[in-house]
N, C-alpha and C positions, 0 to 999 in steps of 0.2 A: 931838286927840291921836290917833294910831295908836298900839300897844302898838310894843315895841319886836320883829322877829324873831327868834326861837332860832336858833340856826344853829349846828351840828355837822356833824362828819363821816362821810358817810353810811356806812353799811356792807351788807352782802347783803342784810340783812332789813328795808331802803329799796328795794328794787328796784322795789317795786310805787310806791311816793311818786315816784320820780328817772324813770326809763323814761315816764311821761307828759307829763313838763314836756321831757326830752331830745326828745322826738317832736316836742311843738310849737314848739322851736328852732330844726329843722330846717326845718320847715314857716315859719317865723320866713325864712329862707335859702331859701324858694322852692324846698325839696324837698315831694316827695309824702307825706302821712301812712306810714309804715311802724310801727306799733307792736309789729311782732312782734323785727321788725330792731331798732329802738330798745331793748327789752328785752335781746335779746340783745346788742346792742353794751355797754351799761350794764351787764349781770350779768359779761362778758367783764373790763371794768375793774375793778371791784369784785371779780372771782372771783380773778383775774392780779395787785390789789394796782398793777399799774401806771399810776395816776392816780389823783390824788387829788378828790374828788368832796366840793361844802361842799353843805349842805342848809337850805334856810332856811325855815320854818315859823312861820304867823300863828295863834294860836289854834288850836295843833295842825293843820292843814292844813298841804300840802308847797303853797308858792308860790313859790321859785327855788330855783336850784343855780349851783353856777358847777363848773369842771370844771380841774385845773391838772397839770401833763402836768411831769415834772422832766427838767432837760434841766443843759445848762453852758457857761461862755463860756468858750472856750477863751483868747482874751487874757487873762483876767481869773481863770484859770484858778480859779473859783468855780463852785458851784452858781447855778441860775437856775431860775424855772417861767416855765410856757407856759401863761396865762391862757388855756383856748381857747374856752371854753364860760361864757358866762353867758347867764341867762335869768330875768324876773321874767314871774311870769302876769299878763294884761294887767290883773286887777281888780286886783292888789296892786301897779302901778305909782304911780309917787308917793306908796307908805309906805316909803319909805330902805330899802327890801329889797335892792334895788341895792348901796347905798351899803357895806350891811352885808356883805353877801357880798365886796363889793370888799376891803374893810378887814379881815375873816377869813381872806383868802385871803391879803395882805400880812403877817398875824401868822403865819398859817401856816409861810408858806415865810423869813419872818425866822426861827422859830422851827428849822427845820431847816438853818440857817446860809447859803440864798440871798443873794445881793447882789443878784437884782434880779427883778421881774416882768415879765413883756412880752406883749403881746396884740395884735392886728389885729381892726378892725373895718371894714364898710362903711361908704366916704366918705358915704354917704346916711341913714346910722344917727344922726343928729345929738345927738337925745336922749343917747342914751348915750355919744355925744361931750364932750357938756357934763359929765354925771355923774362921767366920767374924768379931764378936765381941773379940774371941781371940788374932786379927791381931789389932784391935785396930778401927775396922770402926768403928760407930755408927748409931745407929738407929734413921730416924730421927721424929723428934716429933713435927715443926713447920709448915708444909706444909704438907698438905693430898695432894696422887695419885689421879687425873682423868684420866680417858681412856673413849675414845668416839669411839665404833669399827661400823668401815666404811665398813665390807664386812663379811657378816656369815660366 
């Protein structure tokens, strides 16, 4: 049995651990490698404290992260978090790192008084969908999501 991952909130001192994982996450979604841009983006989030990044380690090696962005539900008049990014290194998949990150994200959001976590994933990302559904997440059936592209 694999050891449970150590999951904690990332700080600026974790930049060198999180940024490469973030770059791999972007590549998973079809983007070109950009280590410098990825490091800059993560550094800005950590410096400005405008997101929460949870870092997972197995045997002191960074193997995954999730990034939460705070928001609100106007109808519910309460805070929510958008689980915008979740990535587990290929060689750590199947070791419950993803589930650990999702559980840690839910615990963090609850602790901040949030009433909901929300996320989106590609329709073809079946493995992730199974993890979410096994954790009690429900696919939205009442609303459509629309996006307006502002920049090419």
